[in-house]
N, C-alpha and C positions, 0 to 999 in steps of 0.2 A: 487443535491447536497448529495458530501455524512452525512454522520451524522457518529458519535459515531459506535461501535462494527457493521462495512458496513464488508461484504465480499468484495469484491478490486480486477478486475486484473493493475495488469503497463501496458498500451499503449503505450509507452513509456518511451525505456531505451537509457539515455543518458552515461557520461563518467561518472557522477556522482553516477549510478546505472547503469552500466557494469557489478558487477561483484553480480551481482542479478540473470544474466542469469538464472545462471546454480538448482539456484530454483524450484521449483512446483513454477504455475507464484498463485497462494492466498493468500491473508495479509490481516488481520483485523485494520480495527482500533479501534487504543487504543486517538487517542490527537488530537490538531489542536494547530495552531502555525499562529499569524498573519494573525488572524478573517477570520482561514479557508485555508487561499490562501498556506499551507500547513498540506500537514498530515500527520498522524505522525504512522507509519505504518508496524508490526509483520507482519510473515510469520505464513502459521500456519501448518506447517510441524517441518517445527529448529522455534523455538516459541522462543528463543533465539540471534535469530536475526531481529530485525530491528531500522527503521528510518525513517528518515522525507524528503517525496516527495514533491514539485507540484502539487497539489492538481487538476489539465488539469491531469497530466500525468499517472490518473489516471480512473478506472470505476469502481463502483457498478457490481455482479459479485450475480446472486442467484447463491444458491449451495447447495450440498442436505449435512442434519447435519447426 
């Protein structure tokens, strides 16, 4: 289960998030909705890009600071 501020990657791109495939796949969790069933994430390289995604479509990663 992901936690706030975890770094994640999207593991399942579908119609709702296809537009993000051109971005580096490194995101930070900045919030949750619906009892953590959705994660609110922002892209580390382009922090103005953020959206909500089903939590099962992401995976926590280790990324050097």
